C-alpha positions in Angstrom: -23.9 29.7 8.3 -22.0 31.5 5.3 -24.0 31.0 2.1 -21.6 28.9 -0.2 -22.3 29.2 -4.0 -19.7 26.2 -4.9 -20.5 22.5 -4.3 -19.6 20.8 -1.3 -17.0 18.3 -0.2 -19.6 15.6 0.8 -18.9 12.6 -1.4 -19.1 9.1 -2.6 -16.9 7.2 -4.8 -16.5 4.0 -6.6 -13.2 2.7 -8.5 -14.5 1.0 -12.0 -12.4 -1.6 -13.5 -9.6 0.1 -15.3 -9.3 -2.5 -18.4 -10.9 -1.4 -21.4 -12.9 1.2 -19.5 -12.3 5.2 -19.8 -13.4 5.9 -16.5 -11.0 5.3 -13.9 -13.0 6.6 -10.9 -16.4 7.9 -10.2 -18.1 9.3 -7.1 -21.4 11.2 -6.1 -21.0 14.1 -3.8 -23.0 16.3 -1.7 -23.8 20.0 -2.4 -24.8 22.7 0.1 -28.5 22.3 1.5 -28.8 18.6 0.1 -27.9 18.9 -3.7 -25.7 16.5 -5.2 -23.3 16.3 -7.7 -21.3 13.0 -9.8 -17.5 13.5 -10.6 -15.5 11.2 -12.3 -11.9 10.5 -13.2 -11.1 9.7 -16.8 -8.4 8.5 -18.8 -9.3 10.3 -22.3 -10.0 14.1 -22.7 -13.9 13.6 -23.3 -16.4 13.3 -20.3 -18.6 10.1 -20.5 -22.5 10.2 -20.4 -24.0 9.5 -17.0 -27.4 7.7 -16.2 -29.8 9.0 -14.0 -33.3 7.0 -13.4 -32.5 5.7 -17.0 -31.5 8.8 -18.8 -28.4 9.4 -20.5 -26.9 12.7 -20.3 -23.0 14.2 -20.9 -21.1 15.0 -18.1 -19.5 18.6 -18.3 -15.7 19.0 -17.4 -14.3 20.0 -14.4 -10.4 20.0 -14.9 -8.7 18.9 -18.1 -6.4 16.1 -18.0 -2.7 17.2 -18.0 1.0 15.7 -17.3 -0.1 15.6 -13.6 -3.6 14.4 -13.3 -6.2 13.0 -15.7 -9.5 14.6 -16.5 -12.1 15.1 -14.1 -15.5 15.2 -15.1 -19.0 16.5 -13.3 -22.7 16.2 -13.4 -25.8 17.5 -11.1 -27.8 14.4 -9.8 -31.5 15.6 -9.1 -33.1 15.2 -5.8 -34.7 12.0 -5.2 -33.1 10.2 -8.1 -33.0 6.4 -7.6 -30.5 4.9 -9.6 -27.3 6.5 -11.2 -24.8 4.9 -13.4 -21.9 5.6 -15.4 -20.2 3.1 -17.8 -22.9 0.4 -16.8 -21.4 0.8 -13.3 -23.9 1.8 -10.6 -22.9 4.3 -8.2 -24.0 5.0 -4.5 -27.5 6.4 -4.4 -27.5 9.0 -1.3 -29.8 8.4 1.8 -32.0 11.2 3.0 -31.9 10.2 6.4 -28.8 7.9 7.0 -29.3 5.3 10.2 -25.7 3.8 9.9 -22.6 6.3 9.4 -19.1 4.9 9.4 -16.7 7.5 10.6 -12.7 7.3 9.8 -9.7 9.3 9.1 -5.9 9.6 8.3 -5.9 6.7 6.0 -2.8 7.3 3.9 0.8 5.3 4.4 3.3 7.7 5.6 6.6 7.9 3.3 8.1 11.3 4.4 12.2 11.0 5.8 12.7 8.9 8.6 9.1 8.2 9.0 8.3 5.3 6.8 5.5 2.8 6.9 5.8 -0.6 5.2 2.8 0.2 2.7 3.0 -3.6 1.1 2.5 -5.1 4.5 -1.2 -5.3 5.5 0.0 -5.3 9.4 1.8 -2.1 9.0 -0.7 -0.1 6.7 -3.7 -1.6 7.1 -6.4 0.8 5.4 -6.9 -1.9 1.8 -8.0 -4.8 4.0 -9.9 -2.7 6.7 -11.7 -1.2 3.6 -13.0 -4.2 2.8 -14.2 -4.5 6.5 -16.2 -1.3 6.6 -17.8 -2.2 3.3 -19.3 -5.3 4.5 -21.3 -3.3 7.0 -23.3 -1.6 4.7 -23.4 2.0 6.1 -25.3 4.3 4.6 -23.1 7.4 4.7 -19.2 7.5 5.1 -17.7 10.4 7.1 -13.9 10.7 6.4 -12.3 13.4 8.7 -9.3 14.1 6.3 -5.6 13.2 5.3 -5.7 10.9 2.4 -1.9 11.3 1.0 0.9 11.1 3.0 3.6 9.5 0.8 5.1 12.8 0.4 9.0 11.6 -0.1 10.5 8.7 -2.8 10.6 5.1 -1.3 14.2 4.8 0.1 16.6 2.6 -1.5 16.9 -0.6 0.4 13.6 0.1 2.4 11.2 -2.9 0.7 8.2 -2.1 2.5 7.4 0.8 -0.1 9.3 -0.5 -3.3 8.2 1.2 -6.5 5.5 3.2 -4.9 4.3 6.8 -6.5 4.7 9.7 -4.2 3.7 13.5 -4.4 0.6 15.0 -5.4 -0.1 13.7 -8.5 -3.0 11.0 -9.9 -0.7 7.8 -9.4 -0.2 8.6 -5.7 -3.9 9.8 -5.0 -4.8 6.5 -6.4 -2.5 4.2 -4.5 -2.8 5.9 -1.2 -6.7 6.3 -1.4 -9.0 5.6 -4.2 -7.6 2.0 -4.9 -7.5 0.6 -1.2 -10.5 2.4 -0.4 -12.6 0.8 -3.7 -14.7 -1.6 -1.5 -15.9 0.9 0.7 -16.2 4.0 -1.6 -18.4 1.4 -3.9 -20.3 0.8 -0.8 -21.8 4.4 0.0 -21.8 8.0 -0.1 -19.2 10.0 1.7 -18.3 13.1 3.2 -15.0 14.0 3.0 -13.0 16.8 4.9 -10.2 18.5 4.4 -6.7 17.5 6.5 -3.5 19.2 6.8 -1.7 16.9 4.2 -4.3 18.6 1.7 -3.0 22.1 2.4 -1.3 24.2 -0.3 2.0 22.8 0.5 1.3 19.3 0.2 -1.4 17.8 -1.4 -3.8 20.8 -1.6 -4.0 21.0 -5.8 -5.0 17.5 -6.3 -7.6 17.7 -3.3 -9.0 20.8 -4.8 -8.9 19.5 -8.4 -10.5 15.9 -7.6 -12.4 16.6 -4.3 -12.9 20.2 -3.8 -16.0 21.6 -3.0 -15.7 24.7 -5.6 -15.2 25.1 -9.2 -11.7 24.2 -10.5 -9.8 26.4 -11.9 -6.3 25.4 -13.2 -4.7 29.2 -13.4 -5.7 29.6 -10.2 -3.3 29.8 -6.9 -4.1 27.1 -4.4 -6.8 28.3 -2.2 -5.6 27.8 1.2 -8.6 27.8 3.3 -12.5 27.2 2.3 -15.6 28.8 3.8 -17.9 26.0 6.2 -20.5 24.9 4.4 -23.8 22.8 5.8 -24.8 19.5 4.9 -28.6 18.6 5.9 -28.6 14.9 6.8 -32.2 13.9 7.7 -32.8 15.8 11.3 -28.8 16.3 11.8 -27.1 19.4 10.2 -23.4 18.2 9.0 -21.5 21.6 8.9 -18.0 20.6 7.7 -15.1 23.3 8.2 -11.8 23.6 6.7 -9.2 23.9 9.6 -5.9 22.9 7.5 -4.2 25.8 8.0 -4.6 26.2 11.7 -1.6 25.2 13.6 -1.4 23.1 16.4 1.2 24.4 18.7 1.8 28.3 17.3 -0.7 30.9 16.7 -1.8 31.9 12.9 -2.6 35.3 13.8 -4.3 36.1 10.2 -6.3 33.0 10.4 -7.6 33.8 14.0 -10.2 36.3 12.9 -11.2 34.2 10.3 -11.8 30.8 12.5 -13.4 33.4 15.0 -16.0 34.4 13.0 -16.7 31.0 11.1 -17.3 29.5 14.8 -19.2 32.7 15.6 -21.6 31.8 12.9 -22.5 28.3 14.2 -24.8 30.1 16.1 -27.2 30.4 13.2 -26.7 26.8 12.3 -29.8 24.4 12.6 -29.9 22.4 15.4 -28.4 19.7 16.0 -25.5 20.1 13.8 -22.4 18.3 13.9 -19.2 20.2 13.6 -17.0 18.2 11.1 -13.2 19.4 11.4 -9.9 17.7 10.5 -7.9 19.1 13.5 -9.5 19.0 16.9 -9.8 22.0 19.2 -9.3 20.3 22.0 -7.7 17.1 21.3 -4.8 15.0 23.4 -1.8 13.4 22.7 0.8 12.0 25.4 3.2 14.6 27.2 6.1 14.1 29.7 5.4 11.2 31.8 2.6 10.0 29.8 0.7 13.2 30.6 -2.1 13.9 28.1 -1.5 17.2 26.8 -2.8 19.4 23.6 -5.0 21.6 22.2 -4.9 23.4 18.7 -3.5 27.3 19.4 -4.8 28.8 16.7 -8.1 27.8 17.3 -8.5 28.0 21.1 -7.1 31.9 20.7 -10.2 31.9 18.1 -12.5 30.7 20.4 -11.2 32.7 23.6 -13.7 31.6 26.5 -16.9 31.7 24.8 -16.9 28.0 24.1 -19.3 26.8 20.5 -22.5 27.9 20.0 -25.3 25.7 21.0 -26.6 24.4 17.8 -23.3 22.1 17.7 -24.4 19.1 19.3 -21.0 16.8 18.4 -17.6 17.6 17.2 -15.9 14.8 15.1 -12.2 15.7 13.9 -9.1 12.9 13.0 -5.6 14.2 12.8 -4.3 12.5 16.2 -4.0 9.0 14.9 -6.0 7.1 17.6 -9.3 6.7 18.7 -10.6 9.5 21.5 -13.9 10.3 23.1 -14.1 13.2 25.4 -16.8 15.3 27.7 -15.8 18.4 28.3 -16.0 21.1 31.2 -16.6 23.4 32.7 -18.7 25.4 30.0 -22.3 24.4 28.9 -21.6 25.0 25.5 -18.5 22.7 24.7 -20.1 19.8 22.8 -18.3 15.9 23.1 -15.4 15.3 21.1 -15.3 12.2 18.9 -11.7 11.8 17.2 -11.2 8.7 14.6 -7.8 9.3 13.1 -7.0 5.3 13.2 -7.4 4.6 9.7 -4.3 3.3 8.6 -1.4 6.0 9.1 1.5 5.6 11.7 -0.4 5.6 15.4 0.1 8.4 18.0 0.3 7.3 21.3 -2.2 8.2 24.1 -2.8 7.6 27.7 -6.0 5.4 27.9 -7.7 8.2 30.3 -7.5 11.8 29.3 -9.1 13.4 32.4 -6.8 16.0 33.6 -5.5 17.0 29.7 -3.3 19.7 29.9 -4.7 22.3 27.1 -2.6 25.1 25.2 -4.4 28.3 25.4 -6.7 30.0 28.1 -10.0 28.5 26.7 -10.4 27.1 30.5 -12.0 23.9 28.9 -10.9 20.7 31.1 -11.7 17.1 30.1 -14.5 16.2 32.6 -14.2 12.2 31.2 -12.5 10.9 28.1 -10.5 7.9 27.2 -8.2 6.8 24.1 -7.6 3.4 22.5 -4.7 1.9 20.8 -4.3 0.3 17.3 -6.0 0.9 13.9 -9.6 1.1 13.5 -13.1 2.7 12.2 -16.1 3.6 13.8 -19.9 2.8 12.9 -22.5 5.1 14.4 -26.2 3.7 14.6 -29.2 5.9 15.2 -31.4 4.5 17.8 -34.7 6.2 19.3 -32.7 8.2 21.5 -29.5 9.1 20.2 -26.4 6.8 18.6 -24.7 3.7 19.6 -21.0 4.1 18.1 -19.4 1.0 17.9 -15.3 1.0 17.8 -14.1 -1.3 15.4 -10.7 -2.7 15.4 -8.5 -3.3 12.2 -10.0 -6.8 12.0 -13.6 -5.5 12.2 -14.2 -6.5 15.6 -16.1 -4.3 18.3 -13.4 -3.7 20.6 -15.6 -0.8 22.5 -19.4 -0.1 22.6 -19.8 3.9 22.9 -23.0 6.0 22.6 -23.8 9.7 22.5 -27.2 10.6 24.2 -28.2 14.1 25.1 -24.8 16.0 25.0 -22.3 13.1 26.2 -20.6 10.3 25.1 -19.4 7.3 26.7 -18.0 4.0 26.5 -18.0 0.4 27.9 -16.3 -2.6 27.1 -18.8 -5.0 24.8 -20.0 -7.9 26.7 
């Protein structure tokens, strides 16, 4: 795995009371190899002091405030710290070996062209209410598989569902679409954040790199379209975060094929077992003609060819497709199972419930041995057990719709009894 010198994008955040407070939001994020960093968004020009195990020290400036974004500050958190607080508010402390991992993604409210969600209606955009349910489960870690900001256009006149909502890549929109609604969950546990295609340089990439990005931020530099993978050791599991935001699904980005080919080949050197976190799934499914499942990312499939995924990777976690999917592949021995958790709040994608026989683009030779999809909004709670992980699929109200499991290179699901 390629060594990275900048901080990783694994993050935990807590929204702090705005009234009388300089700090608008604060979070803690993992760096590669288990290092930890705290960040804060503040209304003023100066960075606040952070308290770690009772000792206070000033945070350092990450990005100065401007007309679009407030000031962003950061501070390293020593390994083994027991308590971290900012402005009198406790921040989540990472757990070295998490046993309860919540997985979700694609949470923003879509406002683009004629595709409109009623952001003010909890039934149409349930993320704010769902975050409360997620926080009640008390996860040790949250994995967000990407796509945080969907409010790209102004709310059209006459559509009451998004009246007065902000839009575009700026702090008011980031706050409305992600930080404010996620506040209960952001304050409950550390996060690992994956870059989605909505955070590419044509959309909200500048804001993502500034606030949540894993590298040092340079306000004078151009938006970085692709970041190298990095590892986050998490007890016996190694999380590999891969940025595939600029890997088109239905066309081949020829300039990116050798990049992804090299990055995927480097997974052979990753510790086992590794979980590969990427926003766009390599072999995901959507509904095609006559409701036949079709899919696959052409750029990534071209990069992989017929070699499969290196054996240290035991599981793939993604979003991008706005549904829940669990799939086992064949005939390759080295294509691990895939779980898609892109049903966190944005407009849902129709997908056949049975995914066996999915027709994929490209010539990877990969087929779905067995797999299913579920309708509706929701999230996953992965619970560590003696021989693997139980994966509960929760609906928008927190009810368990399916009890799934991940054991020895296989995922399976059954209806709860």
